[in-house]
C-alpha positions in Angstrom: -6.3 -22.3 -3.1 -2.8 -21.7 -2.0 -1.0 -18.4 -2.2 1.5 -17.9 -5.1 4.9 -16.6 -4.3 7.4 -15.3 -6.9 11.0 -16.5 -6.7 13.3 -13.5 -6.4 16.2 -15.3 -8.1 15.8 -18.4 -10.1 19.5 -18.8 -10.8 21.1 -22.0 -9.5 24.5 -20.3 -8.9 25.6 -17.1 -7.3 27.0 -14.6 -9.9 29.9 -12.2 -9.6 29.5 -9.0 -11.6 33.1 -8.5 -12.7 34.8 -7.6 -16.0 37.3 -10.3 -16.8 39.3 -10.4 -20.0 38.3 -13.3 -22.2 38.6 -14.6 -25.8 37.1 -17.1 -28.2 37.3 -17.9 -31.9 34.7 -16.9 -34.5 35.2 -18.3 -38.0 38.8 -19.1 -37.1 39.7 -15.6 -35.9 40.3 -14.7 -32.3 37.8 -12.3 -30.6 38.7 -10.4 -27.4 35.9 -9.7 -25.0 35.0 -9.1 -21.4 32.6 -10.8 -19.0 29.8 -8.8 -17.5 29.1 -11.5 -15.0 30.2 -15.1 -14.2 29.0 -18.0 -12.1 29.7 -21.8 -11.9 26.9 -22.2 -14.5 28.1 -19.7 -17.1 28.8 -16.1 -18.0 27.7 -13.2 -20.1 30.3 -12.1 -22.6 30.3 -8.5 -23.7 31.1 -8.6 -27.5 29.8 -7.4 -30.8 30.7 -10.8 -32.3 28.1 -12.9 -30.6 27.7 -16.5 -31.9 24.3 -18.0 -32.6 22.2 -19.9 -30.1 23.3 -23.5 -29.6 26.9 -22.9 -30.8 29.4 -25.0 -28.8 32.7 -23.2 -28.2 35.7 -22.8 -26.0 36.3 -19.6 -24.1 39.5 -18.6 -22.4 38.9 -16.4 -19.3 41.5 -14.6 -17.2 40.4 -15.3 -13.7 42.6 -13.5 -11.1 43.0 -16.5 -8.8 44.6 -18.6 -11.6 48.1 -18.2 -13.0 47.0 -19.2 -16.5 43.7 -18.5 -18.4 40.8 -21.0 -17.8 39.8 -22.8 -20.9 36.1 -23.6 -20.6 33.9 -25.5 -23.0 30.4 -23.9 -23.2 27.3 -23.5 -25.3 25.7 -20.2 -26.3 22.2 -20.0 -24.7 21.2 -16.5 -25.8 22.6 -13.4 -27.5 21.8 -9.7 -27.8 23.2 -6.6 -29.3 25.8 -6.3 -26.6 26.9 -9.9 -26.2 25.9 -13.5 -25.4 25.1 -15.7 -22.5 27.0 -19.0 -22.3 26.4 -22.1 -20.3 29.5 -23.9 -19.1 29.9 -27.6 -19.6 31.9 -29.5 -16.9 34.3 -27.3 -15.0 37.6 -28.7 -13.6 38.3 -28.3 -9.9 40.7 -25.3 -10.4 38.1 -23.3 -12.4 35.4 -24.2 -9.9 37.6 -23.0 -7.0 38.6 -19.8 -8.9 35.0 -18.8 -9.8 34.0 -19.5 -6.2 36.6 -17.0 -5.0 34.9 -14.3 -7.2 31.3 -15.1 -6.2 32.1 -15.4 -2.5 34.2 -12.2 -2.7 
């Protein structure tokens, strides 16, 4: 039998642990929040207004390398008492570049 090895990090993309101002709508009302971390695949949003699993939404994120907020379509993949994890859909080139600036910091 072969030897089992545990993967130290199963994430596909490098994450930047950085608080960025962000916002989304919940029931038609704007909600301000912060990111705890962000990558090309998604982000964790610190909020007490987390949306349910599977919710499709748009988040605006203030990324320092961009002159205007990034509008990113995403889906809620999990939530907890302190926020929610979202998976990004297709990122445009400018968002990809700006997030890479954070993760390669």
